[in-house]
C-alpha positions as CSV (number, residue, x, y, z in Angstrom):
1,M,0.0,-0.1,0.1
2,H,1.5,3.3,-1.0
3,R,-1.2,5.8,0.1
4,G,-1.0,7.9,-3.0
5,L,2.8,8.1,-2.7
6,L,5.3,6.8,-4.8
7,A,9.1,7.7,-4.9
8,S,11.9,6.2,-7.0
9,A,15.6,7.2,-6.4
10,D,19.1,5.8,-6.9
11,R,20.7,3.9,-4.2
12,A,23.6,5.6,-3.1
13,G,27.1,3.8,-3.1
14,D,28.0,2.0,0.1
15,L,30.1,3.6,2.8
16,S,33.2,1.8,4.2
17,I,33.6,1.1,7.6
18,A,36.0,4.0,8.0
19,E,33.9,6.3,6.5
20,A,30.9,5.5,8.5
21,I,33.1,6.0,11.9
22,D,34.9,9.0,11.0
23,G,34.3,11.3,13.7
24,A,32.0,8.7,15.6
25,N,32.1,8.1,19.4
26,T,29.2,5.6,19.5
27,V,28.5,2.9,17.2
28,V,25.8,-0.2,17.6
29,V,27.0,-3.2,15.4
30,L,24.2,-5.8,14.5
31,E,24.6,-9.3,13.9
32,G,22.0,-11.7,12.2
33,V,19.1,-9.1,12.6
34,G,16.8,-10.0,9.7
35,D,13.6,-8.1,11.2
36,H,12.8,-5.2,9.4
37,E,11.0,-3.4,12.2
38,N,13.7,-3.9,14.7
39,I,16.3,-2.3,12.3
40,G,14.2,0.4,11.7
41,S,13.9,0.9,15.5
42,M,17.1,0.6,16.0
43,F,18.2,3.3,13.6
44,R,15.3,5.4,15.1
45,N,16.4,4.9,18.7
46,A,20.0,5.8,17.5
47,A,19.4,9.1,15.9
48,G,17.5,10.1,19.3
49,M,19.9,9.0,21.6
50,G,23.3,10.3,20.1
51,V,24.4,6.9,18.2
52,D,27.0,8.1,15.3
53,A,26.6,4.9,12.9
54,V,25.2,1.4,12.3
55,L,27.2,-1.2,11.3
56,F,26.3,-4.5,9.9
57,G,27.9,-7.7,10.7
58,N,26.7,-11.1,8.9
59,G,22.9,-12.2,8.4
60,C,21.4,-8.5,8.7
61,A,18.4,-7.5,6.5
62,D,18.8,-4.7,4.0
63,P,18.7,-1.5,5.8
64,L,17.3,0.4,2.9
65,Y,14.0,-2.3,2.5
66,R,10.8,-0.1,2.7
67,R,9.6,-1.1,5.8
68,V,13.1,-0.1,7.4
69,V,12.8,3.3,6.2
70,R,9.2,3.8,7.3
71,V,9.8,2.6,10.9
72,S,13.1,4.6,10.9
73,M,10.7,7.7,10.4
74,G,13.7,8.2,7.4
75,H,16.5,8.2,10.2
76,V,18.2,5.4,8.1
77,L,18.8,7.8,5.3
78,R,20.4,10.3,7.6
79,T,22.3,8.0,9.9
80,P,26.0,6.6,8.5
81,F,25.8,2.8,7.9
82,A,28.3,0.3,6.7
83,H,28.6,-3.4,6.3
84,F,31.6,-5.6,7.5
85,E,33.0,-8.2,5.1
86,G,32.7,-11.7,5.6
87,K,30.6,-14.6,6.5
88,Y,28.9,-16.2,9.7
89,T,32.4,-17.0,10.9
90,N,35.0,-14.7,10.1
91,W,33.0,-11.1,9.8
92,Q,34.0,-10.5,13.4
93,H,37.6,-10.1,12.2
94,G,36.6,-6.9,10.9
95,L,36.0,-5.6,14.3
96,T,39.8,-4.9,14.8
97,Q,39.3,-1.9,12.9
98,L,37.0,-0.7,15.5
99,K,39.6,-1.5,18.2
100,D,42.5,-0.1,16.1
101,E,40.3,3.2,16.2
102,G,40.3,3.1,19.9
103,F,36.6,1.7,20.3
104,R,35.7,-0.1,23.4
105,I,33.4,-3.0,22.2
106,V,30.7,-4.3,24.4
107,S,28.4,-7.1,23.4
108,L,25.1,-7.3,25.0
109,T,23.8,-10.6,26.1
110,P,21.1,-11.9,28.9
111,D,23.9,-14.1,30.5
112,D,23.8,-13.7,34.4
113,K,27.8,-14.1,34.2
114,A,28.1,-10.9,32.2
115,D,28.8,-7.4,33.8
116,H,26.2,-4.7,34.5
117,L,25.8,-2.4,31.2
118,A,26.4,0.8,33.4
119,D,29.9,-1.0,34.5
120,A,30.7,-1.7,31.0
121,L,30.8,1.6,29.5
122,S,33.1,3.2,32.1
123,D,36.7,2.5,33.1
124,A,37.6,1.2,36.8
125,S,37.6,4.9,37.8
126,G,34.2,5.6,36.4
127,K,35.3,7.6,33.5
128,P,33.0,6.6,30.4
129,Y,35.3,5.5,27.8
130,H,35.9,8.0,25.0
131,K,34.5,5.6,21.9
132,V,32.2,2.8,22.3
133,A,30.8,-0.1,20.1
134,L,27.7,-1.9,21.3
135,L,27.2,-5.2,19.7
136,V,23.4,-6.6,19.6
137,G,22.1,-9.7,18.1
138,A,19.2,-11.2,16.7
139,E,16.0,-11.8,19.1
140,G,16.3,-15.6,20.0
141,P,19.9,-16.4,19.2
142,G,21.6,-13.4,20.4
143,L,25.0,-12.8,19.2
144,T,27.3,-15.7,18.2
145,E,30.1,-16.9,20.4
146,H,32.4,-15.8,17.7
147,A,31.2,-12.3,17.8
148,M,31.3,-12.2,21.8
149,R,34.8,-13.4,21.8
150,A,35.8,-10.6,19.4
151,T,34.6,-7.9,22.1
152,D,36.5,-6.5,24.9
153,Q,33.6,-7.1,27.4
154,R,30.2,-8.5,27.8
155,A,27.4,-6.8,29.5
156,K,23.7,-7.2,30.5
157,I,21.0,-5.4,31.4
158,P,19.5,-5.9,34.7
159,M,16.2,-7.6,34.4
160,A,13.0,-8.3,36.9
161,E,13.1,-11.9,38.0
162,G,11.4,-14.3,35.9
163,T,12.1,-12.3,32.6
164,D,15.2,-13.4,30.6
165,S,15.3,-10.9,27.6
166,L,14.0,-7.7,26.0
167,N,13.0,-7.1,22.5
168,L,15.9,-6.3,20.3
169,A,14.9,-2.5,19.7
170,T,14.3,-1.7,23.2
171,A,17.4,-3.3,24.8
172,A,19.3,-1.7,22.3
173,A,17.5,1.7,23.2
174,I,18.3,1.0,26.8
175,A,22.1,0.7,26.0
176,F,22.0,3.8,23.9
177,Y,20.6,5.6,26.8
178,E,22.8,4.1,29.2
179,R,25.6,5.5,26.9
180,L,24.5,8.9,26.5
181,R,23.6,9.2,30.5
182,S,27.2,8.1,31.1
183,L,28.8,10.6,29.0
184,S,26.3,13.5,30.6
185,H,27.3,12.9,34.0
186,N,31.0,13.1,33.4
């Protein structure tokens, strides 16, 4: 249903990871996220909470699919994004590029053994890391062990007893907010 409005445009060329993260302090990396609504919500939340770029690992849906554009309220057209090269078991090698640029890489997981999200975004003295990359995975399977091993730290969002996880876009929004909050308190 186009509701009386139809447009056609040439697709812009893809950005490289280096171009997408140029000047960035906070980025989100998605792995295996195939749900268009989650991707659209991720872009909308990222734009609203100061995330500078969205990076795609293996197995993610097209960020320029029409449903993504609609759910993102057009923010997918304004927020830089790029794709890591590689397949399921090796795209994570590209995360070294983020480490080389000074990013602290934090994977989000509901694992009880993971660190509290607020603690993962700051160093031992409580000072927030200058650059942070937050990794999120698809609802259900979450991040692969390959991806989590490539990160500096695993973090969890504290949850009420009897609840083990949140919707992906909601969990990412909480992480974005916590990152923004940590920066504004220092």
